[in-house]
C-alpha positions as a Markdown table, in Angstrom:
| # | Residue | x | y | z |
|---|---|---|---|---|
| 1 | Met | 96.6 | 103.0 | 97.1 |
| 2 | Pro | 98.0 | 103.7 | 100.5 |
| 3 | Leu | 99.1 | 100.8 | 102.8 |
| 4 | Thr | 97.0 | 99.8 | 105.7 |
| 5 | Thr | 98.5 | 99.9 | 109.2 |
| 6 | Lys | 98.9 | 96.2 | 109.2 |
| 7 | Gln | 100.7 | 96.2 | 105.7 |
| 8 | Ala | 103.1 | 99.0 | 106.9 |
| 9 | Ser | 103.9 | 96.9 | 110.1 |
| 10 | Gln | 104.5 | 93.9 | 108.0 |
| 11 | Leu | 107.0 | 95.8 | 105.7 |
| 12 | Arg | 108.8 | 97.2 | 108.8 |
| 13 | Ala | 109.1 | 93.6 | 110.3 |
| 14 | Phe | 110.4 | 92.4 | 106.9 |
| 15 | Gly | 113.0 | 95.0 | 106.9 |
| 16 | Thr | 114.0 | 94.3 | 110.4 |
| 17 | Asn | 114.3 | 90.7 | 109.5 |
| 18 | Val | 116.5 | 91.5 | 106.5 |
| 19 | Arg | 118.8 | 93.7 | 108.6 |
| 20 | Arg | 119.1 | 90.9 | 111.3 |
| 21 | Glu | 119.9 | 88.2 | 108.7 |
| 22 | Arg | 122.4 | 90.5 | 106.9 |
| 23 | Met | 124.2 | 91.6 | 110.1 |
| 24 | Gln | 124.4 | 88.0 | 111.4 |
| 25 | Arg | 126.3 | 87.1 | 108.2 |
| 26 | Lys | 128.5 | 90.3 | 108.5 |
| 27 | Ile | 127.4 | 91.5 | 105.1 |
| 28 | Thr | 127.3 | 95.3 | 104.5 |
| 29 | Gln | 124.2 | 96.9 | 102.9 |
| 30 | Glu | 126.6 | 97.7 | 99.9 |
| 31 | Lys | 127.5 | 94.1 | 99.5 |
| 32 | Leu | 123.9 | 92.9 | 99.8 |
| 33 | Ala | 122.9 | 95.5 | 97.2 |
| 34 | Glu | 125.7 | 94.1 | 94.9 |
| 35 | Leu | 124.6 | 90.4 | 95.5 |
| 36 | Val | 121.0 | 91.1 | 94.8 |
| 37 | Asp | 121.5 | 93.7 | 92.0 |
| 38 | Leu | 119.9 | 96.6 | 93.7 |
| 39 | Asn | 120.9 | 100.1 | 94.4 |
| 40 | Ile | 122.2 | 100.5 | 98.0 |
| 41 | Arg | 119.5 | 103.1 | 98.7 |
| 42 | Thr | 116.9 | 100.5 | 97.8 |
| 43 | Val | 118.4 | 98.1 | 100.4 |
| 44 | Gln | 118.3 | 100.9 | 103.0 |
| 45 | Lys | 114.6 | 101.6 | 102.1 |
| 46 | Ile | 113.9 | 97.8 | 102.3 |
| 47 | Glu | 115.5 | 97.6 | 105.9 |
| 48 | Ala | 113.6 | 100.7 | 107.0 |
| 49 | Gly | 110.3 | 99.3 | 105.8 |
| 50 | His | 109.7 | 102.1 | 103.4 |
| 51 | Val | 109.3 | 100.2 | 100.3 |
| 52 | Asn | 107.1 | 97.3 | 99.0 |
| 53 | Ile | 109.1 | 95.1 | 96.9 |
| 54 | Leu | 108.4 | 92.3 | 94.4 |
| 55 | Leu | 108.4 | 88.7 | 95.5 |
| 56 | Thr | 111.2 | 88.0 | 93.0 |
| 57 | Thr | 113.3 | 90.6 | 94.9 |
| 58 | Val | 112.4 | 88.9 | 98.2 |
| 59 | Leu | 113.6 | 85.6 | 96.6 |
| 60 | Arg | 116.9 | 87.2 | 95.5 |
| 61 | Ile | 117.5 | 88.5 | 99.0 |
| 62 | Gln | 116.8 | 85.1 | 100.5 |
| 63 | Lys | 119.2 | 83.5 | 98.2 |
| 64 | Ala | 121.9 | 86.1 | 98.8 |
| 65 | Leu | 121.6 | 85.8 | 102.6 |
| 66 | Gly | 121.2 | 82.0 | 102.5 |
| 67 | Cys | 118.3 | 82.1 | 104.9 |
| 68 | Thr | 114.8 | 80.6 | 105.0 |
| 69 | Trp | 111.6 | 82.2 | 103.9 |
| 70 | Thr | 110.5 | 82.2 | 107.6 |
| 71 | Asp | 113.7 | 84.0 | 108.6 |
| 72 | Leu | 112.6 | 86.9 | 106.4 |
| 73 | Leu | 108.8 | 86.9 | 106.6 |
| 74 | Gly | 108.4 | 85.7 | 110.2 |
| 75 | Lys | 106.0 | 83.1 | 111.4 |
């Protein structure tokens, strides 16, 4: 099923938030991929808002970045 416009916007916002949190911590995409046990290409797709990931992956990213749920998902 294709994403709605709102869902696509939410994925882009999440990706932007992941990128911001990663860069604030001076972590490369490659290092984040290693910490979260993902392929670097998957991290790139997440940050671009091109992939809908599992909640468990969100939690692994949150743990790796040491940030809050709100930091990643917004308010």
